[in-house]
N, C-alpha and C positions, 0 to 999 in steps of 0.2 A: 315878270320883265324887271331888269333893273333900271335904278336912273341915273343918270351922269347929267354934267353939264359942259357947255361949250361958251367961254368967257362969261359963266355967270346964269347962262337959259340952259334949262331945264331940257333933256330929251329921254327917252328911253329906248333900252335894247330890246330885242325880240325874246330873249329869255336872259337867263340866268348863267353864269360862268360856272364851268365846273368846279364842284368842294374839293377841297384840300381831304384826301383820302379816297377818293372816286377815282376810278379810271378813266383816263380822257376817250372822249369818243373818236372813231378811227376817221381818218380823212385823209383826202386826196388834192394835194396843192399840186401849182404848175411851177416846175423851174425856169431856168432863164433860158434854159436849151429844149424848152416845151415839155419835157418830158415829166410825169408823173414823179412827185414825191409823198410816201402814204406813213401812216404813222410805224404800219409793222416795217418800214423799210429802214426805224430808228430802233428797231428793238434791242435790245443790250447796251444801250447807250440811254446818258443821260440826256434830258433835252430841254433846251428852255425857247418858248414861243414867245417871241417879241411880238404882240399884236398891237398894229396901229392904223388909222385911216389911210395916209398918204405920205410914201417919204419923200414929195414935193412940198411938203411941210416943215420948220426948223425944228419942231420939236420930235418929230417922229424921225427926220434924219439923226438929231443927234443921240436917239435911242440906239440907232443904229452903228452909229461911232463908237459910242461908250461898251455896249455888248460885243462888238467886235475889238476892242481892246480887253475888256475885263473880264470876260467870261469866255470868250473862244478858246483862250491859252489854258483851259483846263483838263485836268485829264478825262478821256470818256466820255466827254459834254458838246455837245454840238448846238447851236444858238441857231433858230430859222426865225428869221424875221420875215411875218405875213401881213400883206394888206390885200386889199382890191388892186391896187395898182396891176398894170398892165409887167409881166416879168420883164419884157426890155426895158420899160422905164426902171425897174431897183436894178438890174444888171448895170445898165449905164451908170447911173450915181454910183452904185458900188466902185466900177471900172475909175471912174473919176474922181473919185474920195480914194481910192488904191485899198478899198476895203476886200478881204480876201478870206476872213476867218469866221465869217457868219454865210450862212443858206439865204437868199432871197425867194420868196414864195409866194404865189400869187392865188386869190381865190377866184379868178375871175371865170372859170367853169367847175367851182365847187361849189359844196351847201356847209362850207366850214363855218361862215360866220351863223347861221342860223343854227347849227349842231353844236357851236360852242357857246351860242346865246350873246353873243359879241354884236351881232349886227344892226345899226343904229334902225330903229323901225320907224321914225319920224326924225323932223328937222332938218335941217339945210348938208346934214352928212348922209341921208337917208342911203341905206344899202352899203357905204360904208362900215369900217371896223371900229369898236370902242379901245381905246387905249387899253390894253390888258397886258399881263405876264401871268405865262404858266410856267412853273418848272414841274418836269414827271423825271422819276425815276427810271431803273432798265427796266423797268413791267409795264411802264406806261402810268403806273399810278401818281395822281397831282400830289406833289408834296410842298407847291409852294403857288398860291393863287392870289390877285392884284388886279382890279378894276378900277384904275386910276378913276377918281370923282370927277375931276376937272381934266377934261380931256386935252386942254393945252398946258396939262403939266407934265413933269416927267415920273415914269414909274420910280418905286423904291430898287433902286439897282441892289443896294447893300442886302437887303431883305430878301432877294430874289438868289443872291450868289451865296448869302450864308447858309441857305437850304444843301447847298453844293459840298 
């Protein structure tokens, strides 16, 4: 289990984020049109997994905006914004914000949070996802991993983008 905080209060996740050098576990996430997105669908592309509790919070919304601006224009790179929000909510947010360079994907019918060790195991955000960023190379190998220690803080965008 990993320990993170929310406004200074400690909480635990159900496991550990995949380590740099390991291969990312397979996943199936739900897109806005209710179709599935799997890790194998992204084979041959570099992938940024922007993982967060809910797009309806200021820090989560900021991370979607920043990755949309900074990373989405990179060659052969796709940004997947992952949360337990329903896909309709994430699609609505991106439409209202004019965000079109990232994919939003929901965990609402998957075990992603458990498989990636980022699901909160206790606390007020129980079953939501701990703010984390994983960058995968074209083969699905983890080349950057960050689990943000304080959930209210933004991830280190520069570190994630630097590996690309």
